[in-house]
C-alpha positions as CSV (number, residue, x, y, z in Angstrom):
1,X,-128.3,11.2,-237.0
2,X,-128.7,8.4,-234.3
3,X,-128.3,4.7,-234.7
4,X,-131.8,3.8,-235.4
5,X,-132.6,0.4,-234.4
6,X,-130.4,0.3,-231.9
7,X,-130.3,0.7,-227.9
8,X,-128.2,3.2,-226.0
9,X,-124.7,0.9,-224.5
10,X,-124.1,1.1,-220.9
11,X,-120.9,0.7,-221.9
12,X,-120.2,3.8,-224.5
13,X,-122.2,5.2,-221.8
14,X,-119.9,4.6,-218.8
15,X,-116.7,5.5,-221.0
16,X,-118.6,8.8,-221.9
17,X,-118.5,9.7,-217.6
18,X,-114.9,8.8,-217.7
19,X,-113.9,10.7,-219.8
20,X,-115.7,13.5,-218.5
21,X,-114.8,12.7,-214.9
22,X,-111.2,12.9,-215.6
23,X,-110.9,15.9,-218.7
24,X,-108.7,13.8,-220.6
25,X,-108.9,10.6,-222.7
26,X,-105.1,8.9,-222.2
27,X,-106.4,9.1,-218.2
28,X,-109.8,8.1,-218.9
29,X,-108.1,5.1,-221.0
30,X,-105.7,4.4,-218.2
31,X,-108.8,4.4,-215.9
32,X,-110.7,1.9,-217.8
33,X,-108.0,-0.5,-219.0
34,X,-108.4,0.0,-222.9
35,X,-106.5,1.8,-225.5
36,X,-107.0,5.8,-226.2
37,X,-107.3,5.2,-229.8
38,X,-110.3,2.7,-229.3
39,X,-111.7,4.8,-226.5
40,X,-112.3,7.6,-229.0
41,X,-113.9,6.0,-231.3
42,X,-116.4,4.1,-228.6
43,X,-117.1,8.0,-227.3
44,X,-117.9,8.4,-231.3
45,X,-120.3,5.6,-231.6
46,X,-121.9,7.3,-228.6
47,X,-121.7,10.5,-230.0
48,X,-123.3,9.0,-233.5
49,X,-126.0,7.6,-231.8
50,X,-127.0,10.4,-229.9
51,X,-127.0,13.0,-233.0
52,X,-124.6,15.3,-231.2
53,X,-121.2,16.0,-230.1
54,X,-120.3,15.3,-226.2
55,X,-116.6,16.3,-226.2
56,X,-114.6,18.9,-227.4
57,X,-110.4,18.5,-227.6
58,X,-108.9,20.9,-225.5
59,X,-104.5,21.4,-225.5
60,X,-105.2,20.4,-221.9
61,X,-107.3,17.6,-222.8
62,X,-111.1,17.5,-223.2
63,X,-114.4,19.5,-222.4
64,X,-118.3,19.1,-222.5
65,X,-120.1,20.5,-224.9
66,X,-124.0,22.0,-224.1
67,X,-125.1,18.6,-225.2
68,X,-122.8,16.6,-223.2
69,X,-123.4,18.7,-220.0
70,X,-126.7,17.9,-220.6
71,X,-126.2,14.6,-220.9
72,X,-123.9,14.3,-218.3
73,X,-126.2,13.7,-215.2
74,X,-128.6,11.6,-217.4
75,X,-125.8,9.5,-218.1
76,X,-125.2,9.1,-214.4
77,X,-128.2,8.1,-213.1
78,X,-128.7,5.4,-216.1
79,X,-125.8,3.8,-215.3
80,X,-126.8,4.6,-211.2
81,X,-130.2,2.9,-211.8
82,X,-128.6,-0.1,-214.1
83,X,-126.3,-0.7,-211.0
84,X,-129.2,-0.9,-208.6
85,X,-131.2,-3.1,-210.9
86,X,-128.0,-5.3,-211.3
87,X,-127.9,-5.2,-207.3
88,X,-131.8,-6.2,-207.0
89,X,-131.5,-9.1,-208.8
90,X,-128.5,-10.4,-207.3
91,X,-129.7,-9.9,-204.2
92,X,-132.9,-11.5,-204.8
93,X,-130.8,-15.0,-206.5
94,X,-128.8,-15.5,-203.5
95,X,-131.8,-15.0,-200.7
96,X,-133.8,-17.7,-202.4
97,X,-131.7,-19.9,-201.4
98,X,-132.0,-21.9,-198.1
99,X,-129.6,-25.3,-196.6
100,X,-131.3,-26.4,-194.0
101,X,-128.6,-28.5,-191.8
102,X,-130.1,-31.0,-189.3
103,X,-128.5,-33.3,-186.5
104,X,-129.0,-36.5,-185.4
105,X,-132.2,-38.9,-185.4
106,X,-134.5,-36.0,-186.4
107,X,-136.7,-36.0,-189.8
108,X,-137.2,-32.3,-191.7
109,X,-139.1,-33.8,-194.5
110,X,-142.1,-32.5,-193.3
111,X,-140.8,-28.8,-193.3
112,X,-138.8,-29.4,-196.8
113,X,-141.6,-30.2,-198.3
114,X,-143.4,-27.1,-196.7
115,X,-141.2,-24.3,-197.5
116,X,-141.2,-25.7,-201.2
117,X,-145.1,-25.3,-201.2
118,X,-144.8,-21.8,-200.2
119,X,-141.4,-21.3,-202.3
120,X,-141.9,-23.1,-205.3
121,X,-139.0,-21.0,-206.9
122,X,-136.4,-21.3,-204.3
123,X,-133.7,-23.5,-204.1
124,X,-133.9,-25.6,-201.0
125,X,-131.6,-27.8,-199.7
126,X,-130.4,-29.8,-196.9
127,X,-127.2,-31.3,-194.9
128,X,-127.1,-34.0,-192.5
129,X,-125.1,-33.0,-189.6
130,X,-123.6,-34.7,-186.7
131,X,-123.3,-33.3,-183.3
132,X,-120.1,-32.1,-183.4
133,X,-121.0,-30.9,-187.3
134,X,-123.2,-27.7,-185.7
135,X,-120.0,-25.8,-185.9
136,X,-121.7,-25.6,-189.6
137,X,-124.1,-22.4,-188.8
138,X,-121.5,-19.7,-187.4
139,X,-119.6,-20.8,-190.3
140,X,-122.3,-20.0,-192.5
141,X,-121.8,-23.8,-194.4
142,X,-125.7,-23.8,-193.7
143,X,-128.2,-21.0,-192.8
144,X,-130.6,-22.7,-190.3
145,X,-130.1,-25.7,-188.1
146,X,-133.0,-27.9,-186.8
147,X,-131.4,-29.8,-183.4
148,X,-131.7,-30.7,-179.9
149,X,-130.8,-28.3,-177.4
150,X,-129.0,-27.5,-175.8
151,X,-126.1,-26.1,-178.6
152,X,-122.8,-24.8,-177.9
153,X,-124.1,-21.1,-179.6
154,X,-123.7,-17.8,-177.5
155,X,-127.0,-16.9,-176.8
156,X,-126.5,-13.2,-178.6
157,X,-125.4,-15.0,-181.7
158,X,-128.5,-17.0,-182.8
159,X,-132.1,-16.8,-182.7
160,X,-133.5,-20.2,-181.0
161,X,-137.0,-21.0,-181.9
162,X,-138.9,-23.9,-179.8
163,X,-140.3,-26.4,-182.2
164,X,-141.6,-29.7,-179.8
165,X,-140.7,-31.5,-176.8
166,X,-139.9,-34.8,-176.0
167,X,-140.3,-37.4,-173.5
168,X,-136.7,-39.3,-172.2
169,X,-136.4,-42.7,-172.4
170,X,-133.8,-45.3,-171.0
171,X,-131.9,-47.9,-173.4
172,X,-130.7,-50.7,-171.4
173,X,-129.1,-54.8,-172.7
174,X,-132.2,-56.9,-172.4
175,X,-130.6,-58.4,-169.4
176,X,-130.3,-55.5,-167.3
177,X,-132.2,-55.5,-164.3
178,X,-134.6,-52.3,-165.6
179,X,-135.3,-54.1,-168.6
180,X,-138.4,-55.3,-167.8
181,X,-139.5,-52.4,-166.0
182,X,-142.9,-50.4,-167.4
183,X,-140.9,-47.3,-166.5
184,X,-137.9,-45.9,-164.4
185,X,-138.0,-42.4,-162.7
186,X,-135.1,-39.8,-162.7
187,X,-134.2,-40.0,-159.6
188,X,-133.3,-43.8,-159.9
189,X,-130.4,-42.9,-162.6
190,X,-129.1,-39.4,-160.3
191,X,-126.4,-41.3,-158.9
192,X,-125.1,-43.2,-162.2
193,X,-122.2,-41.5,-164.3
194,X,-122.1,-39.6,-167.0
195,X,-119.8,-40.1,-169.6
196,X,-117.8,-37.6,-170.8
197,X,-119.7,-36.1,-174.6
198,X,-118.5,-33.7,-177.4
199,X,-119.8,-30.5,-176.4
200,X,-123.2,-31.3,-174.2
201,X,-122.5,-30.1,-171.2
202,X,-125.8,-29.5,-169.2
203,X,-127.6,-31.6,-167.2
204,X,-130.0,-33.7,-169.2
205,X,-128.8,-32.8,-172.8
206,X,-130.4,-35.0,-175.7
207,X,-128.4,-37.7,-175.3
208,X,-126.7,-38.9,-172.4
209,X,-124.4,-42.1,-171.9
210,X,-124.0,-43.4,-168.0
211,X,-121.3,-45.6,-166.7
212,X,-118.8,-45.7,-164.7
213,X,-115.1,-45.5,-166.6
214,X,-116.8,-44.8,-169.6
215,X,-114.8,-43.3,-172.8
216,X,-115.5,-40.5,-174.9
217,X,-117.8,-41.9,-177.9
218,X,-118.5,-40.0,-180.4
219,X,-120.0,-42.8,-183.0
220,X,-123.9,-43.2,-182.0
221,X,-123.7,-46.9,-183.5
222,X,-120.5,-47.1,-181.0
223,X,-122.5,-45.8,-178.4
224,X,-125.0,-48.5,-178.6
225,X,-122.7,-50.6,-178.9
226,X,-121.1,-49.7,-175.9
227,X,-125.1,-50.1,-174.3
228,X,-125.3,-53.6,-175.7
229,X,-121.9,-55.0,-174.0
230,X,-123.6,-53.9,-170.3
231,X,-121.2,-51.6,-170.0
232,X,-123.0,-48.4,-170.0
233,X,-127.2,-47.4,-170.6
234,X,-128.2,-44.8,-172.3
235,X,-130.9,-41.7,-171.6
236,X,-132.6,-40.5,-174.9
237,X,-134.8,-39.1,-176.8
238,X,-138.2,-41.2,-177.1
239,X,-138.7,-40.1,-180.8
240,X,-134.9,-41.0,-181.2
241,X,-135.9,-44.6,-183.2
242,X,-132.3,-46.0,-183.7
243,X,-132.0,-48.3,-181.1
244,X,-135.0,-50.0,-181.9
245,X,-133.1,-51.5,-184.7
246,X,-131.0,-53.6,-182.8
247,X,-133.2,-57.0,-180.8
248,X,-130.3,-56.9,-178.0
249,X,-131.3,-53.6,-176.6
250,X,-134.4,-52.4,-174.3
251,X,-136.5,-48.9,-174.2
252,X,-137.6,-47.8,-170.6
253,X,-139.4,-44.7,-170.5
254,X,-138.5,-42.5,-167.8
255,X,-140.6,-40.4,-165.6
256,X,-139.5,-37.1,-163.8
257,X,-136.8,-36.4,-166.5
258,X,-136.7,-32.9,-168.2
259,X,-138.4,-33.2,-171.9
260,X,-135.7,-33.0,-175.1
261,X,-136.4,-30.1,-176.7
262,X,-136.0,-29.5,-180.4
263,X,-135.5,-26.5,-181.7
264,X,-135.0,-24.1,-185.0
265,X,-131.9,-22.2,-185.0
266,X,-130.5,-19.3,-187.6
267,X,-128.1,-16.6,-187.0
268,X,-128.7,-13.3,-186.0
269,X,-129.5,-10.6,-187.9
270,X,-129.4,-13.4,-191.3
271,X,-130.4,-10.8,-194.2
272,X,-132.1,-14.2,-195.7
273,X,-135.6,-13.9,-195.7
274,X,-135.9,-17.8,-196.7
275,X,-134.9,-18.5,-193.1
276,X,-137.3,-15.7,-191.8
277,X,-140.1,-17.9,-193.5
278,X,-138.4,-21.2,-192.5
279,X,-139.5,-20.4,-188.6
280,X,-143.4,-20.3,-189.7
281,X,-143.2,-23.1,-192.0
282,X,-141.1,-25.6,-189.2
283,X,-143.6,-24.6,-186.2
284,X,-146.6,-25.9,-188.5
285,X,-145.7,-28.9,-189.5
286,X,-142.5,-29.9,-187.6
287,X,-144.6,-32.0,-184.7
288,X,-143.2,-34.8,-181.7
289,X,-143.6,-38.3,-183.5
290,X,-146.3,-40.7,-182.0
291,X,-144.9,-42.3,-178.5
């Protein structure tokens, strides 16, 4: 007679399958890291619950009874189903989270709101990164990155989704000869020496400092200070409003320069469905700010 009102314990089922596999209580106890007397008591509890004897002891160890032979494949299937259910829940819990990295002047609040609207139960976090912090993507510290191209990733390693483009502007001190111009052309700037940058080596990278003898500077504020002092000029996307906070700097539109491109980047083959759902959300709401 079984224990009425009590559910079958998976732990006891697992103990039974291990004893059946080893055909020996002692070896099964070692495999399960439990004492042999305790294992025997647990098997007895299972047999009492089922109302049938499952194992017979023999001089060589144990053997399955007819009831045990009937129960074993079902016990194995029960444990497998429980494991699959656990893995499915764990996988779902893991894939309902996403961390979105973003860099420099970009504002990604609209896409975060849109993604939360689409997935109200998901855990969505953001992480601000400096231009040299984009390594957080291949290092899996973030699941996706919204940044300005070019980026120092191999094409085969990432999936890149273009979001929008912005024209360029020149940032100069107020007393600079070009400060009063309505616009300048890319050709007028072609002779300027490009200062070294952290990783953007391509022509017309998103952020460029022009000036002879200018050292490598990582801090954006230090770059603006360099421009304000008259030692350099800067080429920035027009969406970067940070230079406008300084009254000693002036921005001038640049004609004929390739636009700065904002992109969404993720690791190729990432199984997280939240990453794939991020793409249409970003494409729907992230647009170039008004000029």
